[in-house]
N, C-alpha and C positions, 0 to 999 in steps of 0.2 A: 090673395088678401089685398085689399086697397091701402093706399098711403095712410089712411087714417087709422088702419089696423096695427100700424107698426111705427111708433112715435119714440124719439128721444128727447126728452127735456134737458137742457143743460142750463146751468146757473149755480150759483153758491149754494151751500148746504141750506142756509136759511130760506133761500128762494124755493129750493126743492121741496123742502118741507111743507111750505104753503101749497105748492102744487100737488103734493101727495095727497094732502087733506081735501083739497077741492076734487081731485080725480076720484077719490073713494067716495066723496059726497055724490059725484055724477053718476058713478056706477051703482050705488045704493038707489038712487032714484030710478034707474033703470030695472033693477031687481033687487029688493032688500034681503033676499036670502040666498041667491046663487053664490057659490064659492069664489072667493078671490085669491089667487096664489101670489104671495109677496115673497121674493127672494131678496134677503137683506145681507149685509156684510159681517154681522154679528149678532149674538143673541141679545146683547144689550139694546142694539138698535131695534130689534123687534119689539122688546118691553116698553122701549120709549115711544115707538110709533104707536103702539096699542093704547098707551096711556093718553098720548096726544089725542087720538080720535075720540076717546072717552071724554076727555076734558072739552072737546069741540062739540059734544053731544051728537056723535055719529055713531050708529049702531055698527060694532065691528064683529057681530055674528058671522061665522063662517069666512072670516078673513084669516088665512092661514099662512103664517109666517115660517120661512125655512132659511137656513144657511145654504150655501151650495153643496156643502158636504153632507148636511142632513137630508137635502132634497135628493141626492144621488143615491144615499142609503134606501130612503124610502122608496124610490122608484125602482131600484134593483131588486129590492126584496119583493115588492108587490107584483112584479112580473115573473117571478120565480127565476129570476136570472142567478140567484144565489141558493137555490133549493139544494140542500145537502151541503151547504157551506156556511161559515159564520165568519164575522169579522175577526181579524186576527187579534188574540189577546194582547194585553199590554206586555211589554218586553218581548214578546214571541219574535219579533222581527229581529231583535238583536241576536237571540238565541239561533235562529235560522242562519243569519249571516255568519255567526261564528262557526256553526258546523259545516257550513259551506267552505269557508276559508281554512278549516282544519283539513280538508281533503285536498288543498291546492297541490299541484306537483311541485317539486323542488325548483323548477325552472319558471315558475311564475313570476310575473313582474312584482307582486306584492307579497311574496314569500317571506322577505326579510322583516317586513312590519306588520304582519297580520295580527301578531300577538302583543302589539302595542295597546295599552289601554286607551280605550275611546276610539280605536280605528273601525271598529264596526259601526259605530255612530255616523263617522265620516263617509263610510262607504253607503249606508243608508241614505243619507242626505243626497248623495251624488245620483244614486239610483232613482230616487224621487224626483231629481230634476229631469232625469231622462224619461220617466214616465209621464211627468207634466208636459213634456215636449212631444208627447204622443208617439214615442219611438218604441221599438220591440228588441229584444237581446240579439236576435239574428240580423236585424237591421243594423244596430250598433257593430255587430261583428263585421259585417260586410263593409262598413264603413272604413273599418281598420286596415282592410286589404288595400285602399287606396292611399294610406298614411304612410309615413316612412320614420325610420329610427326608433327612439324609445316610445314615441307617442303611439306608434303601431302597436307595440307590445302592450302598453298600458290600456289602451282602448279595447283591444282583443281579450285581455285577461279580465278586464272589468266586465265585459259582456258575458264572459263564462260565469264569473261570480253571480251576476244578475240572473243568468239562465238557471243556474243551481238554485238561487233564492226562489225563483217561480216554481220550479219543480218541487221543491219541499213544500211551498204553500198549498199547491195542488194536491199532493200526496196527503197532507193534514186536513184538507177541506177548508182552508181559510182563504180570505181575501183581504186586501187592504183598501183604503179610502179610494185611491186612485183607480184600483181595479173596479170598485163599485162605480166610479164615475163613468168608466168606459163602458160597463154594462148599461148604464142608464142612458148613456147617448144612443145606444142601439134601439131603445124602447120607449124613449120619453113621449113620443107622440101617441103611444097606445095605452099610457098610464090613465087610469080611468079617473082619477081626481083632476088631472090637468084637462082631459076631455070634457068634463062636466063644469069646468070653471068658467066664470064669465070673462075674465082677463087675466093675463100675467103680467105682474108688476116686478121689476128689477130695480132696487133702490141702493144707491150710494157707492157702487163700484166705480173705480177709476182706472183700474187694469185687470187684464186677464191673461193667464197663461194658455198655451195652445190647447191644452186638455180642457180647461174651462171654457175657452171660446168653443170648442167643439161641442160641449154640453149645452151651453148657452143658445148656440145656433139650433141645436136639436130641439131645445124648448120653444124658441121663438117661430120655428117653422111651422107648428102645429097649433098655435095659439096666438090671437092678437095680444100684442104686447107694448107695454110703456115701459121705457128705461128712464129713470131718473139719475142723470149722470153729472157729477160735480166737474164743471168746466166753465172758465170765463176767459175772455178774450186778453190774456196778459202773460208774460213769460212765466208767472208762477205755476202755471199749469201745463207747462212742457211735458211734465213726465205722463200726464193724462192723455196728451195727444194721440198716441198710437192707438189706444183703446177706442177713442171717440172716431178716429178714421174708419176702424174696422166696423164698429156698429153702423155708421153710415153707409159703408160698403155693403153691408148686409140689407140694405133696402129700408132702413128706418128713416123717417123724416125728421130732421132736426128743428125743433121748436126752441129757440133762444128766449128764455124767460126773461121778463122785465123785473128788475129788483122790486121787492114788495116794501111796503112802508116797514121799516125796521124799528123795532122796540129797543134796539141797542142804544147805549149811551152815546152822545155825538163824538166824543174823542176815540172811542172803540170803533165807531162807524169809519171814522177818518182813517184809523190805523188799517182797517180791512181793505180800504179803497186805495190805500198808498204804500203798503208794505211791498218791499223789493222794487220799487220803482220810484223815479224821481216825481216829487209833488210838492204841494205848497204846506206851510206849517199850519198847525192846528190852531184856528184863531179863538176858540173858546177859553173860558176862564176855570171852568170846573174840571178837574182831572179825574179820570176813571182809570188811566193805566198807570201803574207804578212798576218801577225798576228797582230791585234791591241788589246791592252789592254787599255780600256778608264775608267775613273771614273764612269761614268753612261750612260744611254741610249742615252740621248741628245747628250753628248760629243761623244759617240761612232758613232751615226748616222752622225754628223758633220765630224768626221775624216775619216769615211769610204767613204763618198761622196768626200771629198777632195782628198783621195788617188784614188778613182775611176777616178775623172777627170784627175789626174796627169797620170795615166796608159793610158787612152784614147788618151791624147795628145801625150803622148810619143810614143805610138804604133799605132797611126792613127786608132783608134778603133771608129766607129761610136757609138753614144749613143744609138740608137734604137737596137744595137747588145748587149747590156748590160742587166743584171738582178740582182735584189735584191730578194734573196729567203728567205722566212720567214716561220718557223715551225709554228708560229700562227701570226694572223695579229696585235694583240695587244701586245706592244704598238707601235711597229716599222711602220706598214704601214701609220700611221698618221703622225708621225715624219718624215719619208723620203718624204711623198708627200708634207708636207708643206715646208720643206727646198728646194726641187727640184723646185716647184713652185715659191718660192721667188727668186731662181735664174734665172728664166725664162726658166727652163727645164721641159717641160710638161711630166710626167710619164705616164705609162700605168698602171692603176689599174682595175681589172676585177670588183671589188665592192668599188669604191671610196667612194659612199655613198649609202644610201637607200632612198626610198621615205619618210621614217620617217625623214629624214635630211632636206627635202624640206621645203620651207615656208608653203606650204599647209598642209604638213605632220605634221609640228611642231604645226601649228594651230590647227588642228584635235585632236592632243594628249593633247595640253595644255587645250583645252576647255572641253575635258573629265576629265582632272585633277581638273579642277575647280569645276565639278560637283561632283567628287568624294570627294573632301575636303570641301563641302558645301560652296563654294565661299570664300575659305580663302583669306584674303587680299593679301598676297604674290602671290598667284596663278593668281588672277584676274589682278593684275598689271602687272605681267610677261606676260600675254596674251595681256593686253592693249598696252604695248610697242612693242610687237611684230607685232601686226596688224595696229598699229597706221599709218604706211607708206601707208597702203592700203585703210584706211577710210577716210572719207572727215571730217576733223575737221577745223572749219573756225573761231571759235570765241575765243578761249583761248590757252594758252601754255601748251601742253601735258607734257611738263617735270615738271609741278607742281602737277601731279597726285599723284606721290609718297608721296609728302609731305601732300598733302591734305588728303590723306587716312589716313597716320599716325596721324595727328592732330585731325582728326575725331574720333580717337580710334576705328576704324573698325577692328574687328577680323575676323568674318564669318558670313554667313547667309544672305539670301536675304533681310529680313526685316531689318536687321542692316544696310546694304549697303544705302537702300532707306532711312530709318529715319534719319541717321547721315548726309548723303549728303545734304538731303532736309533741315535739322536743320542748316547746314553751310550756306544756302542761306538767312537765316533770316537777316533782317536789323540790329538787335542788336547783331550779331554774332561777336565777337572780331576778329575772324580769317578772315573774309571777308572785314574787314573795311580798308585794306590797298589799295583797288581799284578795278576797274571793271575788271582788267586782271585776278585776281584770281578768282573772282566770275565766269567770262567766262570759266575758267579751270574746275571749280566745276561743272557748267552746261554741259560741253562737257563730264566729266567723268560720270555724272548721266545718260546722254544720252546713253552712250556707255554701261553702266552697264544694264541699262533697256533693250537695244537691245540685249544684251548678254542672259539676263534671259529670254526674249521672245523666243530666239532660243533654248536654253537649255531646256526650259519647255517642248517642244515638244520631247526632247530626253528622258527627265524624264517620259513622259507619254507613250513612246512607248512600246509595250509589244511583238513585234516581231523583228526578225533580220532585215527584210526589212524595217520595219517603223523606227527603230533605224538608220538604214543606210541613209535612206531619210532625216530624220531630221538633222543628222551630216552633210550631203551633202548641205543641204539647209543653215545651219550655215556657211559653208566654202564659198559658193557662195554670201552670204549676205556680208561677211567681205572681201572677197578677190576678189569678181566680178565673172563673168562668164567665162568659158574657152575661148570663143573667143576673150573676151576683156582684159584678163590677160596676162602679160608677161608670156612666156613659162617657165622662170625660177622659177616660183612659184610650177610648177609641178601640178597645180589644176586639169587639165584633168586626168592625171594619177592617182592622188590620190583618186579623185571622183570615178573614174571607179573601182579600187580596193575596195574601201569601199561599193559600190553598190553591188559589186559581194558577199558581205556577206549575201545579201538575199536569197541566195540559200539555206541557213541553215535553212530556215523557217520550213521545215518538220522534222527537227531533234529534236529541243527543242525550249524553250523560254529563250531567254537570261537574265541573270542577269546584272546589270549595270557593274559590275566587269569583267564579261566574255566578254561583249561587248567591254569594254576598252582593255582587253587582246587581243581579237580578232583583234581589229584595230591595235594595237600595233604589232602583230605577222605578220599581212598581209602586212603592210607597211614596216617591216624590212625586210621581205623576198624578196621584190622588189629591187633588187639591180641595181644601176646606174653605169655603166662602166665610165672610163675616159681615153681620149687617145686612140691610136691604137696600138695593139701588133705589134712589129717590124716595126712600122713607126714613132713614136714620140720619146719620151725619154725613159729613162730606165724602164724595166718592174718590176713592185713590185708585185710579185706573191707567192702564197704559194708552198712550196717544193712539195707537193702532185700533184699540177696542173703542175708543172715544169718536171714531170718525162717524159723522152724521148726527152727533148729539149736540144739544144746546144746554148751557147752564147760565144762571143768573151771575155767578162769580167763578172765575177760573184762575188756578194757580200753576204756572209752568216753571218748575225749578231746573237748575243744572245746565244753564246756558253756557256751557263751556265747550272749547273745541275738543272733539272727542267724545263727548256724551251726547250733545244735540247741537250740531249734527253729528251723528255716529259715523266713525271712520268705516268705510266699507272693507270687507275681507272677502278674499278669493278662496274658491274651493280648493282645499288642499291636493286633491286627486285631479280633478279637471280645471286648470286654470283658465282664465278668460281667454288667453292666446290658444290653449288647446281647444276650447269651444269654438272659437272663430275658425280654426281648421276644420273642425267637424262640421260646422254649419256652412262652409263653403263646399264641402264635399256634398253635403245633403241638398242644399237649396240654391247654392251660388250667392248667398248674402252672408253677412257676418253675424247678424243678430238673432236669426230665426233659424231653427225652432228652439235651439237651446239658449235659455236666458243667460246673459252676462252678469256676473256678479257685482262689478265694480262700475261699469258704465251706467249713467244716469243715476247712480245713488245718491248723489247730492241733490239732483233735481227732485227725487222723491222727499228727501229730508226736507227740503225747502218747501214742498207742497204740505207736508205733514205740519210744519210749524204754521203755515198760513191757515190751514184746517183748524189746528188748536187754538189760534188766536181768534179765529172767527167764531168758535163756539161759545165765547163769552158775549154777555149781553150788557150787564151793569157795572161789572168791575173786572178787571184783568191785572194779575200780578206776575211779572216774570222776574226770575232772580239768577244769580250765579254766585258761587264761591271763588274768592279771589285766590285763596292759598291752598296748597296741597298740604292736607293734614300730617303727612309723614316726613316731608323733605322741607316743608314751610316755603317751598318755591312758590312764585307768583304763577297764577294759571292765566291762559290766555282766553279771553271772554269769546264766546261764540260770535260768528258774524252775524247772527240773528239779533244779537244785543244791539249792535250798530244799526241794523236795518230797522229795528223797533224804533230807537231814538230819531233816526234819520227820518222815518215817516211821521213822526209827531212834530219834530222841529223844521222839517223842511229840508234839511241838509244833514248828511252823515258825519257823525263826529269821528276824529282821530283817536288813536290810544291816548294821546296826550291831553285831549279835551274831554275824554269821556266822563271823568269824575265831575265835570261842571254841568252835565246835563240837568235840565230842569226837572225832569221826572225821575231823576236817580236818587235814591236813598242809600246813602254810604254808611254802612255799620262798621264803626272802628272796632278794632281787636279788643280794645280795653273796655268796651261797654259791657256792663254786666247787669244793667236794669233799665227799663224804659224812662223816657223823660217823664211821663206821666204815671203816677202809680196806679192809675184806674186800669191801665192796660198791661199790668203784671199778670204773668201766667203762673206764679208760684208765690208761696209766702216769702221766701228768700228774696226773689225780686221786688215784692211790694215794700218790704222792710227797707231794702237798699235804696230804693226809689224815694221812699220818704226821708231817708238820712240825706240824700244828695239834694232833695228839693229843700230840706231845713238849712242846708248851708248856703244856699242863694238866697233865702228869706229871713236868715238870722233867727230862725225858730230853734235856739239851742235847746229847749227842753225836750223837743222831739228828737234831737240828735243824742242827747243824753240817754234817753229812753232807748233808743236803737242800740247804743254801744253797750248798754247794761243788759240787754236781752238777747244779744246774738254772739255768735263766735268770732265776729270781727277783730275785736281788740286782741284776742289771743292770736288770731292769724297775722295780724301786724306785728306782735311782738315776736312771734316765731321767725318771721321773715327778717325782721331787723336783726335779731340775734344771730341769725345764720348767714346773713350777707354784709352786714355793716360793721362788723368786728372781726379782727383777726385772732383774737384770743378765743380759748374754749370757754363755752357756756353751759348752763344746765341742759340746753337742747343737745349738747354734745355729750352728755353723762357726767359732768361736773356737779359735785354736790356743794351747795353754797350755804345751806342751813347749818347754824351751829350746833342745834340738837342732833341733826343727822350725821354730822361730821364726829361729834362726840361719841354717838352710838357706834359709828363705824370704827373708830379709833379703839373703843372698849372691847369690841367683838372680834375685830379683824386685823387689829394692828400687828406688825412684827413683834413688837416688844410685849404684846399682851398674850402671845401663845407661841408655841414651838411651831416652826414651818419647816417643810421639806425642802431641800436644795433645788427641786425641780420647780417648786413655786417660786423661789427667788429668781430662777432662771426666766420664768414667764414674766415676772414683774420687771425684770431688767430689759427685757425686749419690747414690752408694751404694757404700760400700767393699765390702760383701758382694757385690753384683753385679760389681764388678771383680774380685774374688778368683774368682768362679765363671767369668766369661767370659774373662779374660785369663791367668789363672793356671792354673786347671782346664781350660780351654778347652771348657767346657760351654755348649752353646748348643742351644736346642730347634729340632727339625726342623719347619718349618710343615706344618700338615695342609693339603694342597691343597683339600680339600672345604670347609674353613672360609674360603678366601679369595675375596672377591668381585673384588679386583684385585691387581695385582703389590705385592709389598713396597716400601716407599718406599726402602730401601737399595739393592735391585736395581735400582729404576728409575733411581736415580742412577748406579750402576755402568753400566747400559745406555747412557745418555745420554753418560757420560764416554768409553766404548769407542767409540761413534759419532764423537764429535769427535776423538778421537785417531787413529782410521783415517783420517778425512778429511784432518787437517792434516798427518800424517806423510806421506800418499801425495802430496799436494801439494808437501811439502818436497823429497822424493825427486826429483821432476819438475822443480821449479824453483829449488830452493835456498832458503835463509833470507835475509831475512824473506820472508813471503809477502803478495803483493797479491791480493786475491780479485778474479774476475771473475764476471760475471752467470751465465755459461754454467757455472761451477763448481757451481751448485746440482744439475744433473742428477747429478754424481758424488755429491754430499752425500746426495741422496736415494736412490741406488742402494746406498751403503754402508749407510744406515740400514735400508733393507728387508732387506738381506743379514743385518744383526745381529738384527733382529726374528726372521727365520726361524731363526737359530741359537738365539736365546734361548727361543723357544717349544719347541724340543726338548730343553732341559735344564733349564728353570726352571718353576716353577708361575706360571701366568699368570691364574688365576681364570676367571671366567665368560668365555666366548668374546666375546659382545656387548660386554662393558666392556673387555675387551682390545683389541677394534678401536677403541673410542673412546680408549683409553689411547695407542694407536700415533698416532692422529691428532693427540692433543694434543702428544706427543713431537716430531712433526714440525713442528707450529706453533711450538713452542719453539725447535726447531732452525732455523727459518725466521727467528726473530726475531734469534737468535744471528747467523746469516749476514748478515742485512740490517744489523745494528748493525757488524759488522766490515767488511762490503763499503764502507760509506760513512764510515767512520772512517780518514782518511788520516793522522792525527797519529801513530798507533802500528799497527805491522803484526806479526801473530803470527809468532813464531820458534821457541820452545822449548815442549814439551808432555809432560806427566806426568813431571816431575823429581822426583826423591827427594833428601833431604838428612839425613844422619845415620845411615844404614844402613850397616853393615858389610858385609853381602852384598847388594850393590845389586840391588833387583828391580825398579827403575824400568823403564819401557817405552823410555825415551829414553837415549841413550849419555852424557848429561850429568849428573853428580850432584854433590853438595856435601857437606861434612862437617857435623857435628852442631853445634848452637848451644848454648852453655853459658851458664847464668844462676845467680845466687845469690840464694836467698829466706831472708835472715838468714843463719844459719850453715849452712844446708842447700844444697848444690849441687844444680843441677838441669840436666840434659841433654836437650835436646829434639830430636826428629827428625821428618819427615813429608814431605808430597808437595805439589807445587805443580802446579796444573791446567794453567797456561799463562802463558808470559812474551811480553808484547809489547815491541818494540824500536821506539824513534823512528827517524824516516828517517834522521837524522844519525847514529844508533848511540849517542848518549851518554846516552840515558835509558831506563829500562825500567820497564814496568807489569806487575804481578802479578794475574792474573785467576783468580778462584776461581768455578767454576760452581756456581749454587745451583738446585736443581730444585723446591724447596718454595716456600711463600708467605713473603714478607718479614715478619719479626716487628716490630711497631710498639710493643711494650711500653715503659713508661718505663725499665724496667731490663733492657735487652737481654741483659746478661751474668749476670742472675739470681743476683746477690750472689756471683758467683765460680764458679758451678756450670755456667755455659755458657761455652766458651772459643773457641768458633768465631766467626767473622764473621757478624752478624746477617743 
């Protein structure tokens, strides 16, 4: 080939874009129909360039765009290199790796960590790096013989894992993308599409790994090639220098493009020319570059969107010609998407959500979590609430399911769910005595739980990937309906198709429940769902890597803090950079080839990415950073790119002390809750607040009065004042100040108005507010069964009392009163206790099962002590049990009750009521003894009555 057949154009992306259009124009003049192969760095670039050609009036029929991976797959398939093989299914690579590592010997370097979550992903990433370096397993194993110490073992055993991985892939008839690229390298020159193409164009790449270099070289060898390479003569492009030198070494003639007449704003052009290098200050008056310093990410997102809309309106920029460029998606992608959607501006997101976020995906994952956590109450209720809109519930109110499951004391386990819910349906269950509505809700919940257990039983029994997948798909269709009958928004058809695809792993291994769950998570998370249309709807929210080679009228670059952009480099956990240097020296005698170093030159790439992102803006550029960490409220360190941006505009780089005084910097205070101009409000609250603030400065009292009378601000101010500006208790603390309320309270709940139990007085003595909440408002927390290790002390006391009452009343019915115990009565005592234990388990939380068994044994021991004491005490005999005194509507369990007891404390009358556990009578019937059962430990403090706050017998 002649030198004109192999050309490399170098310049900025803006210049390359112009050169690409002219090259296509030239080629179309030579032949308007002959194919042209264009290799691009991303699918977005292919869409962008195709539209650009159409806008310039250039026919782009038979211009075929490919990414490197797509082209490798196309060539390898068309040349029958992969006949009988298919691309490895999603998640199959991890399943293969896990299967290989399960067979590792006990002496393997990795044996102690192979079962750690995520380790298979780490191994796959390292194997990917080795493949990118054009290495083979045996080659790596041979390298290990030249190494020493632990590195020798590590590299040798890693090569064995890799060898096993490739062996399984071959046995299953699979190949991965790197295998496809190796196949394509061998036959790229004979690919018919390339042979009949007019020319090969390679656009936008600034680096290649060794495997990509081999592939590109095989393409260029067989076809005249033009490479459009982003490179300029300044330090910013240091990262791209090795790839440029390699291309020139392949015989490409470098043509340095002259800068084209830019349609960018003068200040943006000045920033592009002077970024990261000393220069002169921008001399123009009109600013198009803005820097925003906001308190946190939420404020940063809001203010950048506000300013973006301002710029679009002022410069007539359509929203579809704008972009928000992110170094990482979290946390900004969700924040921007939510705000723009709220404003009615549908953004473009290439991965707005995944199948894991769809209703069907959530249902699948929640179901597996229920199984993983052994039907943990919280997980079951979460799933029940999620699928409730899709299942037919006709009898009861599903909103009661949460409360019913709490009151039933359910923790986890299939048996516990069935036993306790069934127990709650008994006629004598106090919880269901409120009416049929609650009983209907319990029946609905019980039906749902049984239905769930039936479906998950099939998943539990499954022993293969396909049977697991079929069982889970059956569950989804049972709860969400068939794909034909279900709203498309549930994503049922797509989710079931992905899960069923896991059946292809049957020949690899038998899945454990945890690995099947992980596979479902991975395969659903990998299936991304785009939102909007690029360049057609609202602003594009995309990653900076995907935006390389694109241009927009307005660009926002958020998150300029150290650690986010530039991102901190991270080493490979298996082969560190020091390990890679040793391997490279053994292979090639150099430190950087063929294995890529993970940390070296990473900052150079981050700097280049920022230059590319800045250069993608034409009319407006907004960069921003959050000053404070939202969790610790500590000040964050601004990115060096913030200083570089200001330095390029002002001609000198600011210091941390002078950063806040930069001319183009907009400082958003933490206290700012609305824009200065109401016109730029993004919500009704902002608009009303902005109007009120403006009315203060212009003395428009009427507007301020209207604002205060129609918003919640006055109540907010009053609440804050009452909470923080006074040391006394206020209505916001529960104090009643209304005369009518206090009068009604005194009439209905005053101590003098009714008889009160001693325990109520004790609660009041300890805390009047607690007394108010518990005994007047009747507010009590429902215990979370999962938080209980053992039964509640109060419930334990009630259980013991009920056993004693049942025992003595049954004896009284048989023998009359008083009762003289016999040794043989213990059998009855024990049987009653066991029956009460069983009933209690069905209706109350018991905590951990093992501790509950110990608790029952302790209660039986305590009952045995009471039995023995009563058996051998001849002076007094049990006669009356659970008697009440002072209750108008007697609720005691015995037929005998007494009137209330009246006392006077000073001028205040006090009427007492209560219950007596047991009354024993002497043999002659002349004396009585009151027995009060105590289930806790005896207190031996000097002041057993706690200064009047404890009124019970110690």
